[in-house]
Each structure stands twice: as structure tokens, then as C-alpha cells.
N, C-alpha and C positions, 0 to 999 in steps of 0.2 A: 443430520449432522452439523452443529453449531462451529462456524468459522471462529477458531481462535486467534488468526493472525493480528498480530498488534503492531500497526506501521510505525507507532512512537518508538516502541522498544526495538524495532529491527532497524530503525534509522539512529537511534542511539548507539547500537553496535557498529553501525557503518557510516561514521560521519562524512565520509567522502561522498558516499551516495547522497545524502541530505545537501551538501553543499552543492552538488550538482544540480539538485531538483531545484534548489533555490536559484542557483545561477540562470536556469533556464525558466525562472518565474512560473514554475509548476505549483499549483495548490495541492499541498499533501492530502487535504480531505478529499479532494476530488480524485486523487491517484487511489486512496482507500476505497472510495466509493466503486471505482472501476475495477479494483481488484476484486471487492466484495461480490460484485455483479458477475465477474468472471468465473469465481468459486461457485457461485449459486448456479450458473449455467454446466459447468463441468460437473456438479454433484447431483444435478436433478436427472440424470438417466442412467 
């Protein structure tokens, strides 16, 4: 099953979340990679 979650669309819908992420200097691509890995783990069994 292919993961279709688009973090950029998600953040566009929730600007306050994006502001918080930037305020804490979290790299959005890192966040996406972590989420993708999490989904792979969840869907692998």
C-alpha cells in the first residue's frame, strides 16, 4: 500500500502547525521521513 500522505498539503491546511514546526526549528522533510518510516512499520505486519 503506497503512502499518499502529503505533508505540504497537510501543513497548508493547518498554518498554525507549520508555524509551530518552524518556531521549534524542526525540518519539515525530516518530519516527513519520520512519518513515512512510521507508516512503513505500521503497515508491514
